C-alpha positions in Angstrom: -212.0 -60.2 -90.0 -214.6 -61.1 -87.3 -213.1 -60.5 -83.5 -214.7 -62.7 -81.0 -216.5 -59.6 -79.5 -218.3 -59.2 -82.7 -219.9 -62.6 -83.0 -223.9 -61.5 -81.7 -226.2 -64.2 -80.1 -223.8 -66.3 -78.4 -222.7 -64.6 -75.2 -222.4 -67.6 -73.1 -220.1 -69.5 -75.4 -217.8 -66.7 -76.0 -217.7 -65.7 -72.0 -217.0 -69.3 -71.7 -214.0 -69.0 -73.9 -212.9 -65.8 -72.3 -212.6 -67.4 -69.1 -210.5 -70.2 -71.0 -208.0 -67.9 -72.2 -207.9 -66.1 -68.9 -207.4 -69.0 -66.8 -204.6 -70.3 -65.5 -204.3 -73.0 -68.4 -205.9 -72.6 -71.6 -207.3 -75.8 -72.4 -205.4 -77.6 -75.0 -208.4 -79.1 -76.5 -212.1 -77.8 -77.5 -214.9 -79.0 -78.9 -217.6 -76.3 -80.0 -220.9 -77.9 -80.2 -224.2 -76.9 -81.8 -226.6 -76.7 -84.6 -225.1 -75.7 -88.1 -225.4 -72.6 -89.1 -225.1 -70.4 -85.5 -221.4 -69.0 -85.4 -219.2 -72.3 -84.3 -216.9 -72.0 -87.5 -216.9 -68.5 -87.1 -216.1 -68.3 -83.4 -213.3 -70.9 -83.9 -211.5 -68.9 -86.4 -212.1 -65.7 -84.3 -210.2 -67.7 -81.3 -207.8 -69.2 -83.5 -206.4 -65.5 -84.5 -206.3 -64.0 -80.9 -204.4 -67.1 -79.9 -201.8 -66.5 -82.5 -202.3 -62.4 -82.8 -198.9 -60.7 -82.2 -200.6 -58.1 -79.8 -204.1 -59.0 -78.7 -206.7 -56.4 -77.7 -208.2 -56.1 -74.8 -211.4 -54.3 -73.3 -212.9 -54.6 -70.0 -216.9 -56.2 -69.4 -218.8 -53.6 -67.8 -221.9 -55.4 -66.5 -223.3 -52.1 -65.4 -226.0 -50.8 -67.7 -226.5 -47.6 -66.2 -228.0 -45.4 -68.7 -227.5 -47.6 -71.3 -230.4 -48.2 -73.6 -232.5 -51.5 -73.2 -232.2 -53.8 -76.4 -234.6 -54.4 -78.5 -237.0 -57.5 -78.2 -236.1 -60.3 -80.1 -232.7 -59.4 -80.9 -229.0 -60.3 -79.1 -227.6 -58.0 -77.2 -225.3 -55.3 -78.1 -222.9 -57.0 -81.0 -219.8 -55.6 -80.4 -220.5 -54.0 -76.8 -217.9 -55.5 -73.6 -221.0 -55.1 -71.5 -223.3 -57.7 -72.3 -221.7 -60.4 -71.1 -224.0 -60.8 -67.4 -222.2 -64.1 -66.9 -218.4 -62.2 -66.0 -217.7 -60.2 -63.3 -217.6 -56.2 -64.2 -214.1 -55.2 -65.2 -213.3 -59.0 -66.5 -210.4 -58.7 -69.2 -211.6 -59.8 -72.6 -209.5 -60.6 -75.2 -209.8 -60.6 -79.0 -207.1 -60.2 -82.1 -206.0 -56.8 -82.9 -207.1 -57.6 -86.7 -204.1 -55.0 -88.0 -200.7 -57.0 -87.1 -199.2 -59.9 -89.7 -200.7 -62.7 -87.7 -204.0 -61.8 -87.9 -203.6 -60.6 -91.5 -202.1 -64.2 -92.7 -205.2 -65.4 -90.6 -207.7 -63.8 -92.4 -206.3 -64.8 -96.0 -205.7 -68.3 -94.4 -201.5 -68.3 -95.5 -201.3 -68.6 -92.1 -198.0 -71.4 -91.0 -199.6 -71.8 -87.6 -203.4 -71.9 -88.5 -204.7 -75.3 -89.6 -208.3 -76.1 -91.0 -208.7 -80.0 -90.8 -211.6 -81.4 -93.1 -212.8 -84.3 -94.5 -212.5 -83.3 -98.4 -208.2 -82.5 -97.7 -208.2 -86.0 -98.5 -207.9 -85.0 -102.5 -204.6 -83.7 -101.1 -203.0 -87.1 -99.7 -199.8 -88.0 -101.1 -201.5 -91.2 -101.3 -203.6 -92.1 -104.4 -205.8 -94.5 -103.1 -206.9 -91.9 -100.1 -207.5 -89.6 -103.3 -210.0 -91.7 -104.9 -211.7 -93.1 -101.6 -215.4 -91.3 -101.4 -215.1 -88.7 -98.2 -218.3 -89.5 -96.4 -215.9 -89.2 -93.0 -213.1 -87.8 -91.6 -210.4 -90.9 -92.5 -207.8 -91.1 -90.1 -205.2 -90.9 -93.6 -206.5 -87.1 -93.0 -206.1 -86.9 -89.2 -202.4 -88.3 -89.7 -201.3 -86.4 -92.1 -202.9 -82.8 -92.0 -203.0 -82.8 -88.1 -201.1 -85.0 -85.8 -197.9 -85.1 -88.4 -198.1 -80.8 -88.3 -198.4 -80.8 -84.8 -195.0 -82.1 -83.9 -193.6 -79.7 -86.2 -192.0 -76.2 -84.8 -194.6 -73.1 -85.2 -193.4 -70.8 -87.5 -194.1 -68.0 -85.8 -193.3 -68.4 -82.4 -196.9 -68.4 -80.7 -198.0 -71.8 -81.2 -200.0 -73.7 -83.1 -204.1 -73.7 -83.7 -206.1 -76.6 -85.3 -209.9 -75.9 -86.0 -211.1 -79.5 -86.9 -214.9 -79.0 -88.9 -217.3 -81.9 -89.0 -215.6 -83.4 -86.3 -218.9 -85.9 -85.4 -217.8 -87.5 -88.8 -214.3 -88.8 -88.0 -213.7 -92.5 -88.0 -213.5 -94.6 -84.8 -210.0 -95.3 -86.4 -209.2 -91.4 -86.9 -210.4 -90.6 -83.5 -208.4 -93.6 -81.7 -205.3 -92.4 -83.9 -206.0 -88.3 -82.7 -206.1 -89.7 -78.7 -202.6 -89.0 -77.5 -202.4 -85.9 -79.0 -206.0 -84.5 -78.0 -204.5 -85.4 -74.5 -200.9 -84.8 -74.4 -200.5 -81.9 -77.5 -196.7 -80.7 -77.6 -196.6 -77.6 -76.5 -198.4 -74.3 -77.7 -200.6 -76.8 -79.9 -204.5 -76.1 -79.4 -207.3 -77.9 -81.0 -210.8 -77.3 -81.9 -213.0 -79.5 -82.6 -216.3 -78.5 -84.3 -219.2 -80.5 -84.3 -222.8 -80.8 -84.6 -223.7 -84.4 -83.2 -221.6 -84.6 -79.9 -223.2 -88.1 -79.7 -221.0 -89.3 -82.7 -217.9 -88.8 -80.9 -216.3 -92.0 -78.5 -216.2 -91.1 -75.0 -212.6 -91.3 -75.0 -212.2 -87.9 -77.3 -215.2 -86.1 -75.8 -213.4 -86.7 -72.2 -210.0 -84.8 -73.8 -212.1 -82.0 -74.7 -213.5 -78.9 -72.8 -217.2 -78.7 -74.7 -218.8 -75.4 -75.1 -222.2 -75.3 -76.6 -224.0 -73.0 -79.1 -227.4 -72.2 -79.0 -229.3 -71.1 -81.9 -230.1 -67.5 -82.3 -233.2 -65.5 -82.0 -235.7 -65.9 -85.6 -236.1 -62.4 -85.3 -232.5 -61.7 -86.0 -232.8 -64.5 -88.4 -235.3 -62.7 -90.0 -233.7 -59.2 -89.9 -230.2 -60.8 -91.4 -232.5 -62.4 -94.2 -234.1 -59.2 -95.0 -230.5 -57.1 -95.5 -229.5 -59.5 -98.2 -232.5 -58.6 -99.4 -235.3 -61.2 -99.3 -238.7 -60.6 -99.2 -240.7 -60.6 -95.9 -242.5 -64.0 -96.6 -239.4 -65.8 -97.3 -237.6 -64.4 -94.9 -240.0 -65.2 -92.2 -240.4 -68.6 -93.2 -236.8 -69.4 -93.6 -236.4 -68.0 -90.0 -239.0 -70.5 -88.7 -237.6 -73.3 -90.6 -234.4 -73.2 -89.6 -235.3 -72.4 -86.1 -232.4 -69.7 -85.2 -230.1 -71.1 -87.8 -228.7 -68.0 -90.0 -225.8 -69.6 -92.0 -228.3 -72.8 -92.4 -231.6 -70.2 -93.8 -228.9 -68.1 -95.7 -227.8 -71.1 -97.9 -231.3 -72.7 -98.4 -232.7 -68.8 -99.0 -229.8 -68.3 -101.8 -230.1 -71.7 -103.2 -233.8 -70.7 -104.6 -235.5 -73.5 -102.3 -238.8 -70.8 -101.6 -240.8 -71.9 -104.8 -239.8 -75.0 -104.6 -240.9 -75.4 -100.9 -243.8 -73.9 -101.9 -245.1 -76.3 -104.9 -244.0 -79.2 -102.6 -246.4 -78.8 -100.1 -249.8 -77.6 -102.3 -248.7 -81.2 -104.0 -248.6 -82.9 -100.8 -251.9 -81.6 -99.6 -253.5 -82.6 -103.2 -252.0 -86.1 -102.4 -254.8 -88.7 -103.4 -254.3 -92.3 -101.8 -253.0 -93.4 -104.6 -249.8 -91.1 -104.6 -248.3 -89.0 -107.4 -245.6 -90.1 -110.0 -244.6 -86.6 -111.2 -243.8 -85.7 -107.3 -241.7 -88.8 -107.0 -239.6 -87.1 -110.1 -239.7 -83.7 -108.6 -238.2 -84.9 -105.1 -235.5 -87.0 -107.2 -234.6 -84.0 -109.6 -234.9 -81.0 -107.0 -232.2 -83.4 -104.5 -230.2 -83.8 -107.7 -229.8 -79.9 -108.0 -229.2 -79.0 -104.4 -226.7 -81.8 -104.7 -224.7 -80.0 -107.8 -225.1 -77.0 -106.1 -223.1 -78.0 -102.9 -220.3 -79.7 -104.7 -220.2 -76.8 -106.5 -220.0 -74.7 -103.6 -217.5 -76.5 -101.7 -215.5 -76.5 -105.0 -215.6 -72.6 -105.1 -214.8 -72.5 -101.2 -211.5 -74.5 -101.2 -210.9 -75.9 -104.2 -212.0 -79.1 -103.0 -215.0 -81.4 -104.0 -217.4 -82.7 -101.9 -217.9 -86.4 -102.6 -221.5 -86.6 -104.5 -223.3 -89.2 -102.7 -222.7 -86.9 -99.4 -223.8 -84.1 -101.1 -226.6 -86.2 -102.5 -227.6 -87.9 -99.2 -227.7 -84.1 -97.5 -230.1 -82.7 -99.9 -232.2 -85.6 -99.9 -232.3 -85.0 -95.6 -233.1 -81.3 -95.9 -236.1 -82.1 -98.6 -237.4 -84.6 -95.9 -237.3 -82.5 -92.8 -238.7 -79.5 -94.8 -241.6 -82.2 -96.0 -242.0 -83.1 -91.9 -242.2 -79.7 -91.0 -245.6 -79.6 -93.1 -246.8 -82.4 -91.6 -245.3 -81.3 -88.3 -247.7 -78.1 -88.6 -250.6 -80.3 -89.6 -250.9 -82.0 -86.2 -250.0 -79.2 -84.3 -253.4 -77.5 -85.9 -255.0 -80.7 -85.6 -254.2 -81.0 -81.9 -255.1 -77.3 -81.6 -251.5 -76.3 -80.4 -251.6 -73.7 -83.6 -254.2 -71.6 -84.8 -254.9 -70.2 -88.2 -251.4 -68.8 -89.2 -250.6 -68.3 -85.7 -247.5 -70.6 -84.7 -247.0 -72.4 -88.3 -243.6 -72.8 -89.6 -245.7 -72.5 -92.9 -247.6 -69.6 -91.9 -247.6 -68.6 -95.9 -249.4 -71.7 -97.1 -252.1 -72.2 -93.8 -254.5 -73.0 -96.4 -252.5 -76.0 -97.9 -251.4 -77.2 -93.9 -255.2 -77.2 -93.4 -255.9 -79.8 -95.4 -253.2 -82.1 -94.2 -254.8 -81.5 -90.7 -258.3 -82.5 -92.1 -257.2 -85.7 -93.9 -255.2 -87.5 -91.3 -255.6 -88.1 -88.1 -253.1 -87.0 -84.8 -251.9 -90.9 -85.1 -251.5 -90.7 -89.0 -249.7 -87.9 -89.1 -247.0 -89.2 -86.3 -246.9 -91.9 -88.4 -246.1 -90.3 -91.6 -243.4 -87.8 -89.4 -242.1 -91.3 -88.3 -242.0 -92.8 -91.2 -239.7 -89.5 -92.3 -237.4 -90.0 -90.0 -237.0 -93.4 -90.8 -236.3 -92.8 -94.5 -233.7 -90.2 -93.5 -231.7 -93.1 -91.7 -232.0 -95.2 -94.7 -230.5 -92.7 -96.8 -227.4 -93.3 -94.9 -227.5 -97.3 -95.4 -226.6 -97.0 -99.2 -229.9 -97.1 -99.9 -231.4 -96.0 -103.3 -232.7 -92.0 -103.5 -235.0 -92.6 -106.2 -236.4 -95.9 -104.1 -237.0 -93.7 -100.6 -238.6 -90.5 -102.7 -241.2 -93.3 -104.0 -242.1 -94.6 -100.7 -242.0 -91.1 -98.9 -244.4 -90.4 -101.9 -246.7 -93.2 -100.9 -246.3 -92.1 -97.3 -247.5 -88.6 -97.2 -250.7 -89.9 -99.3 -251.3 -92.9 -97.6 -249.9 -92.5 -93.8 -249.2 -96.3 -94.6 -245.9 -97.4 -93.2 -243.6 -98.7 -95.9 -241.5 -101.8 -95.1 -237.7 -100.6 -96.0 -235.6 -101.9 -93.4 
């Protein structure tokens, strides 16, 4: 089981949580905010284990680094040391779960009666068949009532309170958030609610005002690259995914393990060779690839927790990832065209610098900006029930000619 002091690269966030636990009153509602794949869920689970632990361990923060070897450039501070929290005073008590007691073992196994993960796919286990049959694109009021509000009102099974972790909290419907407000503001004694979100702006102001926000940043790209190399992954691929995800180790690993690197290589070569008439085969490739990614996402969700991600949501997320991949190539081209990058230096797609150069030579900075803006617009359209196949046809036209397509 990963402890709070084992979490790498998020010292500011961990320090804030340590201060909260050592304060006169632990906040009963926390909001962990940051990009996907940087440790928010891992931290939430480590915090839950600490709060539920029978005998949590306490070590002292030692800020004096006398005689300590300096950290390597590009790497976070020592992951297990108690001397890396420079924002905390020397001697500050740092807590984490012991990892060996009955409570810790049950949390690690997912069988603790007072540890609750709340996520949209739980709708499949709702007693109402109408709820089970719905497409789970948001975190509904039915899930929040059944799997958070109701159990929060029941007594703790182990006597040390209850912890609820709400994953993808920014997907909560307005109705779900409104139903949760009273529990967030005045939860039963001993109840802690941890919301995990990527886009806090999607939450209602009334929800935000009731939570203590803790922000998570991106991890150093050098660290992400090293994690990928240990998988092991070829250096060229590790460098690319670390750069593309901008420091999200979870996302980099997921994309690498999905076998996306050969796809991205072919995609960029095809984009560089596009004529103004477009490429019907490229549209088919994009469509087929996103469908395959969606299939993998559905299977992965089923394997992870026995639930199944909604196919529509999986397809939209996969399409969004592909659009981001395409946009990164044109962003590289703009940087090259405007002198912000030179040769391979500063490029996300440094492994295909010639393809990026071809895009930079074909389009003006204004045209490249138009393409990137249109790609962003297509991603927004995906969430308005636009057929993904139609989106890909228009993406290819835009990438070939930089002409805006009237899809609204």
